[in-house]
C-alpha positions, 0 to 999 in steps of 0.5 A: 508479496514484496510490496505487501511486506514493505507496507506492513514494515512501514506501517508498523514503524510509522504507527508506534502504539497504534494497531495495524490490521492488514488483509492478506497479500492479494491471492490472485494478483491478475484479478481485480480487487484491492491489492493491499488494504490496511486499517490503522487504529490509534491509541484511542481506538479510532481510525487513523488511516485506511490505506488502499494499495494498487500494485502493478508489475509492468513494463510500462508503469506510467501507462498502467498508472494513468489508465488503471490505477488513477481511475480506480482511485477516482472511483474510491474518492467518488464513493463508488467503492465504499462497499469494498472498503466496508468488506475489507474492514469487516474481514480483517477486524471481525470482532474487535471491541472498537468496531462500534467506535469506527463504524461511522468513519469507515467510509469517510475518505478523509481517513483514506490513504492511497499507495501505488506500488509498481515496477518502474523502468530505468527512465524513472530511476531519478527524482525527475523520472519519478515525478514524471511517473507519478505526475497528476497523482495530486489531481486524482487524490486531493487532500494533501501529500499525506493522503498519497504515497507511492513505492517503485522498484526498477527490475530491469534485471530481475535475477540480479535484483533478486540475488542482491535481495536474497543476500540481504535477507540471508544477512539479516536472518544470520544476524538474528540467528547469532543474537538468539544463540 
């Protein structure tokens, strides 16, 4: 859920006048499927990006990335899952007037971006650690860095992290409440 919220905020911040469509958060995170999916339409009603996300909460992030996430992304790149992308687009836009404009581009992976969201271990907290965590990402998804992104959080002490997160949310909500009065 946190990964979904972060992606939604980031896409809206980065795409100004563009329209952002997202699937609902993955309702059964232990099951296979696209964990997160977004379609960004530019101001000319054409595809700007399709974002495919894989989110994993794990105690061995590097192993999960190499054994589960990279192979999935390679399958997408090899057009093995085009039907999944078509299904996701169909489910989030249904009757938008621009569907005719984008129908031929939906399975053109030059528009696709990939996002990895994982819980990381403390060994990946610094820049060198995160480089090691995502090593070979560029070999699985080509086309430049703009097609690849990643987000991670270290939750060695989940209770402490959640307390800090909760306090930040409360502070934001209280500041908005005081502005509304």
